[in-house]
C-alpha positions, -999 to +999 in steps of 0.1 A: +305+168-373+305+192-344+268+199-354+261+160-356+275+152-324+253+186-309+224+174-326+226+139-313+233+150-275+203+175-277+184+143-289+196+119-265+190+147-236+152+152-249+147+112-252+158+112-214+136+142-201+107+123-218+113+090-203+117+107-163+086+129-174+068+092-184+084+076-152+070+106-127+034+103-145+032+063-142+043+070-105+020+097-099-013+073-112+000+044-094+003+065-062-032+071-068-041+037-068-024+032-039-041+060-019-073+043-026-062+007-015-050+026+017-085+042+023-098+008+016-075-004+042-088+018+066-123+017+062-123-022+070-103-019+096-127+006+112-152-016+105-138-042+123-126-025+154-163-007+157-181-042+155-156-057+181-158-023+203-194-029+203-197-062+215-170-052+243-194-026+251-223-048+251-207-072+273-194-045+297-224-026+296-240-040+327-206-032+346-200+007+332-239+017+341-243+033+373-268+024+397-287+036+429-271+067+446-241+068+422-265+074+395-283+101+413-251+120+423-241+119+387-275+133+373-270+159+405-237+165+393-247+171+353-279+192+365-252+216+383-231+221+355-259+229+330-270+251+358-235+270+357-222+265+324-253+258+304-269+228+284-242+231+259-211+224+287-237+195+304-235+178+266-195+182+266-192+166+298-220+138+287-194+133+257-164+133+275-178+108+301-189+083+268-153+088+254-137+076+291-161+047+290-150+040+252-114+042+259-117+018+288-134-007+264-105-001+240-084-019+264-097-050+258-095-051+221-072-076+203-036-065+196-043-066+157-071-040+164-053-015+189-036+005+161-035+004+121-002-004+115+015+027+096+036+029+063+061+049+063+063+075+034+098+066+026+087+027+023+056+038+000+080+059-025+102+029-032+075+003-032+061+026-061+087+032-079+098-008-075+063-014-088+066+006-120+095-006-131+080-040-130+052-033-154+074-013-174+099-046-176+068-065-181+055-044-207+088-044-227+089-084-228+053-085-242+067-061-268+097-083-277+075-110-278+049-093-300+076-084-322+089-121-325+051-129-333+046-101-360+080-115-377+065-148-377+032-140-387+050-117-419+068-149-429+036-175-422+019-147-447+044-149-473+046-185-472+010-188-474+009-166-505+037-184-519+017-217-514-016-201-529+003-192-558+019-220-564-016-242-557-038-222-575-048-239-611-059-223-642-089-237-659-074-232-690-041-256-681-058-279-656-090-303-658-118-294-633-106-328-610-072-316-603-082-282-583-072-275-551-103-284-524-118-257-512-113-265-471-073-261-482-081-227-491-103-218-461-075-231-439-046-213-454-068-180-451-073-184-413-038-194-405-028-160-424-054-137-407-042-143-372-019-114-366-006-107-332-020-078-309-005-049-300+003-054-262-014-034-236-001-007-214-005-016-181-005+015-156-024+000-125-018-033-105-042-059-099-064-056-070-043-086-054-013-072-063-017-040-050-030-056-013-001-078-011+019-048-019+008-027+009+010-058+028+045-059+023+051-021+029+035-024+061+061-055+070+086-033+058+078-002+079+075-024+112+110-033+108+124-001+100+109+009+133+119-016+153+158-007+155+139+029+167+124+012+194+150-004+208+172+025+210+142+044+226+143+014+252+179+014+256+181+052+263+156+047+288+173+021+303+204+041+308+186+071+319+171+050+345+206+040+353+222+069+357+191+083+381+195+050+400+235+058+401+228+093+411+206+087+437+227+060+452+255+086+455+231+111+466+225+088+497+260+077+502+271+114+504+241+122+529+253+093+551+288+107+554+273+140+563+258+127+596+286+104+604+310+135+603+283+158+624+278+126+651+317+127+653+319+162+659 
């Protein structure tokens, strides 16, 4: 009895380890799909942002261009920088100037294109684990349906065989006019050949489902980050209040010192 109990325990442990390993592998595969969809989301956001930024730069081009004395002064300044630091230093200054112009134009971007909404790692892990369990549950439900269909198919096949055996006439005992028509055999054969197919193991989400999952993850991450922002605002307000109260106390002390000095 002890050996049997030990064997059962070892078997159960091996089953649990295999299940955990399978779950980890499924999470890894779904994580790869998540990363691919996340890269596509970043690329789409960058395309929209660059398009909007190009339009803004085109509209603000006349205001950003230097003319007259300003342009001459800028070119003279760049020539001096090139003379002192070389051509490389001049190119660095030109790139810095272009970056400052781009940063100025970025202020006119709409709020949804200012910054891509981030997804917290904890939310990503939980969403992947949730969808892995959901896919596993769907597979188990489809497997249960397959078992019922297979059982019904086997029972139907047995019934069909029995009907065929009962309706099959023998040419020795029955006249040809009482033979079973050929269409009946065809129908019974078609009904008996419809064997149910095995359910497919689905390891990935459809593209639309993955897109919705990422949108929900963004929403959950925003909800989680809101209390942190509120705490930061409250901390800033309290620090500002402490600074203001300290300033008031300092002014009162200085007034008292001046009053005592005048009396003396």
